[in-house]
Structure formats: structure tokens, C-alpha cells
C-alpha positions as CSV (number, residue, x, y, z in Angstrom):
1,M,127.7,139.2,98.3
2,P,125.9,141.8,95.9
3,Y,126.8,145.5,96.0
4,S,123.0,146.2,96.2
5,A,120.2,143.8,97.3
6,L,117.9,145.7,95.3
7,S,115.3,143.4,94.1
8,H,112.3,145.1,92.4
9,L,109.9,148.1,92.9
10,D,106.4,148.0,94.2
11,C,103.6,150.3,94.4
12,P,102.3,151.0,97.6
13,R,98.8,151.8,96.5
14,C,98.0,149.1,94.0
15,G,100.3,146.6,94.9
16,A,101.8,146.3,91.4
17,R,105.5,145.0,91.2
18,H,107.6,146.8,88.7
19,D,111.4,146.2,87.1
20,A,113.8,147.9,88.8
21,D,116.3,147.6,85.8
22,R,114.4,149.9,83.8
23,V,113.8,153.6,83.9
24,Q,110.6,153.8,85.9
25,G,108.4,156.9,86.9
26,T,105.1,156.3,88.9
27,C,103.0,153.5,88.7
28,S,100.0,153.4,86.1
29,C,97.9,154.1,88.9
30,G,99.5,157.5,89.6
31,S,101.4,156.4,93.0
32,P,105.2,156.7,93.6
33,L,106.9,153.6,93.4
34,L,109.1,152.2,96.2
35,A,112.4,150.3,96.2
36,R,112.4,146.7,97.7
37,Y,115.5,144.8,98.8
38,D,116.1,141.1,99.4
39,L,117.2,141.5,102.8
40,R,118.1,137.8,103.1
41,R,121.1,138.6,100.9
42,I,122.7,140.9,103.3
43,R,125.5,139.5,104.8
44,V,127.3,142.8,106.4
45,S,127.0,143.4,110.3
46,P,126.6,146.7,112.0
47,R,130.3,146.1,113.0
48,G,130.9,145.8,109.4
49,I,129.4,149.1,108.4
50,A,131.4,151.0,111.1
51,V,134.7,150.3,109.4
52,R,133.5,151.5,106.1
53,P,134.0,155.2,104.7
54,P,132.1,158.0,106.4
55,D,129.6,158.7,103.7
56,L,126.1,157.6,102.8
57,W,127.4,154.7,100.6
58,R,128.4,152.9,103.5
59,Y,125.1,151.3,103.4
60,H,125.2,150.5,99.7
61,E,123.5,147.0,100.0
62,L,120.5,149.0,101.0
63,L,120.6,151.4,98.2
64,P,119.6,150.8,94.6
65,V,123.0,151.3,92.7
66,R,124.2,147.9,91.2
67,E,128.0,148.6,90.6
68,P,130.2,150.6,92.7
69,G,131.8,152.1,89.4
70,H,128.4,153.9,88.9
71,V,128.2,155.9,92.3
72,V,128.3,159.5,91.8
73,S,129.6,160.9,95.0
74,L,130.5,164.5,96.1
75,G,131.2,163.0,99.8
76,E,127.6,163.3,100.9
77,G,126.5,161.7,104.3
78,M,127.5,160.9,107.8
79,T,126.3,164.6,109.1
80,P,126.6,165.5,112.6
81,L,124.0,164.6,115.3
82,L,124.4,167.2,117.6
83,A,123.3,167.4,121.3
84,L,121.8,170.9,122.0
85,P,121.9,171.0,125.9
86,R,121.1,174.9,126.2
87,L,118.3,175.1,123.8
88,G,116.9,171.8,125.3
89,R,116.8,173.2,128.7
90,A,115.3,176.2,127.2
91,L,112.5,174.1,125.7
92,G,112.0,171.7,128.4
93,V,113.5,168.7,126.4
94,P,116.9,168.2,127.8
95,N,117.3,164.9,125.6
96,L,117.2,167.3,122.4
97,L,119.4,166.3,119.4
98,M,119.8,167.8,115.7
99,K,120.7,166.1,112.6
100,D,122.5,168.9,110.9
101,E,122.3,168.5,107.1
102,S,123.7,172.2,106.6
103,L,127.1,170.5,106.4
104,I,126.2,168.2,103.3
105,P,127.3,169.4,99.6
106,T,125.3,172.0,97.9
107,G,124.1,173.0,101.8
108,T,120.7,171.0,102.2
109,F,119.7,167.3,102.5
110,K,118.7,167.4,98.9
111,A,122.4,166.2,98.1
112,R,121.3,162.7,99.4
113,G,118.4,162.1,96.8
114,A,120.2,163.7,94.3
115,A,123.4,161.6,94.9
116,V,121.5,158.3,94.7
117,G,118.8,159.4,92.3
118,V,121.5,160.7,89.6
119,S,123.7,157.4,90.4
120,R,120.9,155.5,89.3
121,A,119.7,157.4,86.4
122,A,123.3,157.2,84.7
123,E,123.4,153.6,85.6
124,L,120.2,153.2,83.6
125,G,121.3,154.8,80.8
126,V,119.6,158.3,81.3
127,S,121.3,161.2,79.5
128,A,119.6,164.0,81.0
129,I,117.4,164.9,84.3
130,A,114.8,167.6,84.2
131,M,113.0,168.6,87.5
132,P,110.8,171.4,89.0
133,T,112.1,172.6,92.1
134,N,111.5,175.2,95.2
135,G,115.3,175.9,94.8
136,N,117.3,173.2,97.0
137,A,116.6,170.2,94.8
138,G,117.5,171.8,91.8
139,A,120.9,173.2,93.0
140,A,121.6,169.7,94.3
141,W,120.4,167.7,91.3
142,S,122.1,170.1,89.0
143,A,125.5,169.7,90.7
144,Y,125.2,165.7,90.8
145,A,124.2,165.7,87.0
146,A,127.3,168.1,86.3
147,R,129.4,165.2,88.4
148,A,127.8,162.6,86.4
149,G,128.4,164.2,83.0
150,L,124.8,164.4,82.6
151,R,122.4,167.5,81.1
152,S,120.1,169.0,83.5
153,L,116.9,171.0,83.0
154,I,115.8,173.1,85.9
155,V,112.4,174.9,86.7
156,M,111.9,177.1,89.6
157,P,109.2,179.6,91.1
158,A,110.5,183.1,90.7
159,A,110.4,183.4,94.3
160,A,112.9,180.6,94.9
161,P,116.0,181.7,96.9
162,A,118.4,183.6,94.7
163,I,121.4,181.7,95.6
164,T,120.0,178.5,94.6
165,R,119.6,180.0,90.8
166,A,123.4,180.7,91.0
167,E,124.2,177.1,92.3
168,C,122.2,175.8,89.0
169,A,123.7,178.3,86.8
170,A,127.2,177.4,88.2
171,A,126.5,173.8,87.4
172,G,125.6,174.4,83.8
173,A,122.0,173.7,84.1
174,E,119.4,174.7,81.7
175,L,117.4,177.0,84.2
176,Y,114.2,178.9,83.7
177,L,112.0,180.9,86.3
178,V,108.1,180.5,86.5
179,D,106.0,183.2,87.7
180,G,104.0,180.8,89.8
181,L,104.3,177.8,92.1
182,I,106.3,174.5,92.1
183,G,103.1,173.0,90.6
184,D,103.3,175.2,87.6
185,A,106.9,174.4,87.2
186,G,106.1,170.6,87.1
187,R,103.7,171.3,84.4
188,L,106.3,172.8,82.3
189,V,108.8,170.1,83.1
190,A,106.7,167.4,82.2
191,A,105.5,168.8,78.7
192,A,109.1,169.4,77.9
193,V,110.4,165.8,79.0
194,R,107.8,164.2,76.4
195,Q,109.5,166.4,73.5
196,R,113.2,165.3,74.8
197,P,114.4,161.9,74.2
198,G,116.7,160.7,77.0
199,Y,115.7,163.1,79.5
200,Q,113.9,161.6,82.9
201,D,111.4,163.7,85.0
202,V,113.1,163.2,88.4
203,A,110.3,165.7,90.2
204,T,109.4,164.9,93.8
205,L,108.6,160.8,94.0
206,R,108.0,160.7,90.1
207,E,111.1,158.4,90.1
208,P,111.9,156.1,93.0
209,Y,115.6,156.6,94.1
210,R,115.5,160.2,95.5
211,I,113.6,158.4,98.2
212,E,116.2,156.1,98.8
213,G,119.0,158.7,99.3
214,K,116.9,160.3,101.6
215,K,116.4,157.5,103.8
216,T,120.1,157.3,104.6
217,M,119.1,159.9,107.2
218,G,117.3,157.4,109.2
219,L,120.1,154.7,108.9
220,E,122.6,157.4,110.2
221,I,120.4,158.4,113.0
222,A,120.0,154.9,114.2
223,E,124.1,154.1,113.7
224,Q,125.1,157.3,115.4
225,L,123.0,156.2,118.4
226,G,124.6,152.9,118.9
227,W,122.0,151.1,116.5
228,R,118.7,152.2,118.7
229,L,116.1,154.3,117.7
230,P,115.0,157.6,119.4
231,G,111.5,158.3,120.9
232,V,110.6,161.1,118.5
233,I,111.9,162.4,114.9
234,V,110.7,166.0,114.0
235,Y,110.7,166.6,110.3
236,P,109.9,169.8,108.2
237,T,107.3,168.4,105.5
238,G,106.8,169.7,102.1
239,G,107.0,166.8,99.6
240,G,107.7,164.6,102.3
241,V,110.4,162.6,100.9
242,G,112.7,162.6,104.0
243,I,109.7,161.6,106.4
244,I,108.9,158.6,104.0
245,G,112.4,157.8,103.6
246,I,113.0,157.8,107.4
247,Y,110.1,155.7,108.3
248,K,111.2,153.2,105.5
249,A,114.9,153.1,106.6
250,L,114.1,152.3,110.1
251,R,111.5,149.5,109.1
252,E,114.4,148.0,107.1
253,L,116.5,148.1,110.2
254,L,114.1,146.4,112.2
255,E,113.6,143.7,109.6
256,L,117.0,143.2,109.4
257,G,117.6,143.1,113.2
258,W,120.4,145.7,113.3
259,A,117.9,147.6,115.6
260,T,115.1,146.5,117.8
261,G,112.5,148.2,120.0
262,D,109.7,150.5,118.7
263,L,109.4,152.7,115.9
264,P,110.1,156.6,117.0
265,R,106.9,158.7,116.6
266,L,107.2,160.7,113.6
267,V,106.3,164.5,113.5
268,A,105.5,166.2,110.3
269,V,105.7,170.0,110.5
270,Q,104.4,172.4,108.2
271,P,104.1,176.8,108.2
272,D,100.6,177.6,109.0
273,G,100.7,179.2,105.5
274,C,100.8,176.0,103.7
275,A,99.7,172.9,105.8
276,P,97.9,170.6,103.7
277,I,99.2,167.3,105.5
278,V,98.4,168.9,108.9
279,K,95.0,169.6,107.8
280,A,94.5,165.9,106.5
281,F,96.0,164.5,109.8
282,Q,93.7,166.4,112.0
283,A,90.6,165.2,109.8
284,G,91.9,161.4,109.9
285,A,92.2,161.4,106.2
286,T,94.4,159.2,104.3
287,D,95.4,161.9,101.6
288,S,95.3,165.6,101.6
289,E,93.5,168.5,99.5
290,P,95.4,171.2,97.5
291,W,96.3,174.3,99.7
292,P,95.2,177.2,98.5
293,D,97.1,180.4,98.2
294,P,100.3,178.7,99.9
295,K,102.9,181.2,101.4
296,T,105.9,181.1,103.8
297,V,109.3,182.4,104.4
298,A,110.5,178.6,105.0
299,F,110.2,178.3,101.1
300,G,111.0,174.6,100.6
301,L,107.8,173.9,102.5
302,T,105.7,175.6,99.7
303,V,104.1,172.3,98.6
304,P,100.3,172.7,98.1
305,K,99.6,169.0,97.4
306,A,102.6,166.3,97.8
307,L,102.3,163.4,95.5
308,G,103.1,161.2,98.4
309,D,100.8,162.6,100.9
310,F,99.4,159.1,101.7
311,L,102.6,157.6,102.6
312,I,103.4,160.7,104.9
313,L,100.2,160.1,106.6
314,D,100.6,156.4,106.8
315,A,103.9,156.8,108.6
316,L,102.4,159.4,111.2
317,Y,99.5,157.2,112.0
318,A,101.8,154.0,112.0
319,T,103.8,155.6,114.7
320,G,101.7,157.3,116.9
321,G,103.0,160.6,115.6
322,T,101.5,163.9,114.8
323,A,101.4,166.8,112.6
324,V,101.4,170.3,113.7
325,T,101.8,173.9,112.2
326,V,103.9,176.7,113.2
327,T,103.8,180.5,112.4
328,D,106.5,182.2,110.4
329,E,107.0,184.5,113.2
330,A,107.6,181.3,115.4
331,L,109.9,179.7,113.3
332,L,112.0,182.7,112.9
333,A,112.3,183.5,116.3
334,D,113.5,179.9,117.0
335,Q,116.0,180.2,113.9
336,R,117.5,183.0,116.1
337,A,117.4,181.1,119.3
338,V,119.2,178.0,117.6
339,A,122.0,180.4,116.6
340,R,122.2,182.2,120.0
341,L,122.2,179.5,122.1
342,E,124.0,176.6,120.1
343,G,125.9,178.4,117.3
344,S,124.2,176.9,114.4
345,F,122.8,179.1,111.8
346,I,120.2,176.8,110.5
347,C,117.3,177.1,107.7
348,P,113.8,178.4,108.3
349,E,112.5,174.6,107.6
350,G,114.6,173.2,110.0
351,A,113.6,176.0,112.6
352,A,110.1,175.2,112.0
353,C,110.8,171.9,113.8
354,F,112.0,173.8,116.8
355,A,109.0,175.9,116.9
356,A,107.1,172.7,117.0
357,V,109.1,170.9,119.7
358,R,108.4,174.1,121.9
359,Q,104.7,173.8,120.9
360,L,104.4,170.4,121.6
361,R,106.2,170.3,124.8
362,A,103.8,173.1,126.0
363,A,100.6,171.0,125.0
364,G,102.2,167.9,126.8
365,W,102.7,165.9,124.0
366,L,106.4,165.8,124.5
367,S,107.8,165.1,128.0
368,E,111.2,166.1,129.6
369,T,112.5,162.5,129.1
370,D,111.6,162.2,125.6
371,E,114.8,161.8,123.5
372,V,113.9,164.1,120.4
373,V,115.7,164.1,117.1
374,V,115.2,167.5,115.0
375,L,116.2,167.4,111.3
376,N,117.8,170.8,110.4
377,T,117.5,170.0,106.7
378,G,120.1,172.9,105.1
379,T,122.2,176.0,105.9
380,G,120.6,179.3,107.0
381,L,123.0,180.7,104.5
382,I,120.8,180.0,101.5
383,Y,118.1,182.5,103.3
384,P,120.4,185.2,104.6
385,D,117.4,187.7,104.7
386,T,115.7,185.8,107.5
387,I,118.1,187.3,109.8
388,P,118.3,191.2,109.5
389,T,121.4,192.8,110.6
390,H,121.6,196.4,112.3
391,A,125.3,196.9,112.7
392,P,126.3,200.6,113.7
393,L,128.8,201.8,111.3
394,L,131.7,203.3,113.2
395,P,134.4,205.9,111.7
396,P,138.0,204.7,111.3
397,S,138.8,207.3,114.5
398,G,135.6,205.9,116.5
399,S,135.7,203.6,119.4
400,I,133.3,200.9,120.1
401,P,130.8,201.7,122.9
402,P,131.6,200.4,126.5
403,L,129.4,197.5,127.7
404,S,126.4,198.9,129.5
405,P,122.5,198.2,129.4
406,R,122.1,201.4,127.5
407,N,124.0,199.7,124.6
408,P,121.3,197.2,123.2
409,I,123.7,195.4,121.0
410,A,126.5,194.8,123.6
411,A,123.8,194.0,126.1
412,V,122.5,191.0,124.1
413,R,122.6,187.9,126.0
414,P,121.6,184.4,125.2
């Protein structure tokens, strides 16, 4: 049995077939490429998967790395699927679960795409990776490039979270800031790669394998639920690789017969300051228009035009899902609510999903019987400024005020 059942790459837009064993970018038609597997060659069963090490490489037959010696890993994968009973009751969705990516290396789900993307790039002979980023992906890819012994070139907007700059610098990345948005960073990277032999542009969906790492979130959710599928999966959507990957993973599981039943309804969540997918979905469109003047505290969702927008929309339409916007005020309030009620300091992108659940339950799109999985894509520690603190300063000779309704700090309750 092969380590990977990878067969080829294909274009979901024009149908062209591409060689998976050459370094590939996008199709000549401009579309992202998707990895395809010869599922008939897979002999392992869910029972066999269960005894493997608890990381994303337990699904190696469904991943593109040909040889185990080429795997680049920091222990990524198998993040918790947590029940949220108190928050679920508060939102009217008692069967509420959170796939918590805050515990993964580099602090966000981006480590999944980086692990698989860097592993495959190194296997194919790439000597350096280059990418534009809103911060978190650059932090992850530079770390995994360092692990693999590859060079990395990272360009991010000057407004990206400061901690992500530090992560890139710590990993030895060649780091630049641009006074603009991620699209501006992308143009700089593309121009640089043309002048640098051995560098691969690994911008979102401009290489085929980031999505394969991200799809393992879907594989893990199914396994953690006993190889069944939840009713709804709610995902914060910028470039949309995660929601595309989860949809791809679940379809592969159904084809393998490892899971049965209906696909979950997929929900794409965007902030109202940058919502091109929501606008396209509401219009019944098959692709999106660039969003003018994007702005949100959920900086990872600041993607005015996703290269894979048509794939995101396909997944929403095919599963009977939806796309919703939330305000920055609402997502920040739910970031605090999750921490207060369940003890998890989640990122603002993940918090946007809880604001969406609140909104969809109020509108009746969600019912109290729905089993809902929310993706928290990273740790709130990357965004410390989203939670203001106002702690009184006491002198060493002072005392802590007694509990009292007049003491607004001590009186705070969930």
C-alpha cells in the first residue's frame, strides 16, 4: 500500500489534468488546482487510523507527500473538539461544539497548510518559499520552512498583528511590510519570485497543497464524532481554504465509505467590513467582486477577493449552507463571552463564528436540535488588544475590596 494515494491534480474550472509530481502553481486558466487521489488503492480502515499517532499525518494516504521521510512536522493536528454547554445554552444551541485550533503549532490553523505545503514543496525540490500574508500564514510557513531547511520570503501588510512579525523574524524569514493590503503584498511577491530561481510562490491557492493540510480539520471532526458528520459547520472565511478543504475532505470520506449520511450545511462567516463572499452568495452569484476599502478587527478575514471564491460558493450551494456577516462589535462581544463562559481565549476570526451562530439561531436558520461545529482558527493571544484590561493598581500595603455590587470588577459574573 502506498504512503500516499495521490494520483494527479485537476482544474475544477476547466477540467485540465496536471502532473502532481512537478512543481505546480495555478492552471493556465487561472484557477487553483486540486489534488486527487486513487481511493481504490487505500486499504486502511477507520480502525487502522485509530491506532496511529495523534497528528494530521495519520491520514497520510489522503495527503500528497509520497514518502514518510519527506514529512516536515511540528506535531500538528488532532486539536480538541470541545463541547460548549454553557455557551450553547446561552445561544439556544445546546449541541454546540468548537474545533479549537488555538493549540496547534504557531497558534493557528495555518500550521496545517504549512506542514503539508512545505513537506510537498521540499519533496519536489523547492529550495525556498515566498508568500503574501495577513500575518498568521506567514508565521506558520516561515516556521515550517525553517524546520525543513528552506528559505522563506514573507510580505505582510504593515497593519498585521505584531506577534506574527516576531514569529517570522524568529524563524529567520526574509520579512517585509507593505503599506497596503494583502493583494499589494501578493504583487510584490509574484514579481520577486520571477527573479529568484528555486523560489515557489505559495500564496493562498497558488499552489495545490495548502488546501490538503487544511482539509484534515474535516477528517478530524468526522473521526472525533465516531466517523459521523455534524449537522452544521461554521467557518470564518477570508481566503476560504479551510471551508474548501473541509468540503473536499468530507466528500472523500463519503466516497471511501468511512462516513455516511448527508453533508453538513456549511456556513461562511465574514465581517461586515469585508464580505465579498456573503454579497455574492446573497446574489446567487458563482464568484465575487473585490470588496472596496476592507476593514475589520478580525484581520485574518481582510481578503477583498479570494482566488477560490467560486469553490467557496460551490460548497455553500451544494450543502444547503449560507453566508452571513457580523459586526466587529458583535464578534468582540462573543470573544469575551466564550472566554467568560467556557474559559477559551479565542481569536476574533473564531469569535465571528459564534456571533454568526447567535444571529442564525435568532433568525430560525439554526434550531436547538442542530449539532453545530464552530471552527476557532487560532489563539486570542495573537490579538491581545481585542480584550481591554482595566485592573486597579493596589499599593503593597493596600487591601483587596470586599465583594459587593458596588465593586464592578468583583461583581462580574458569567
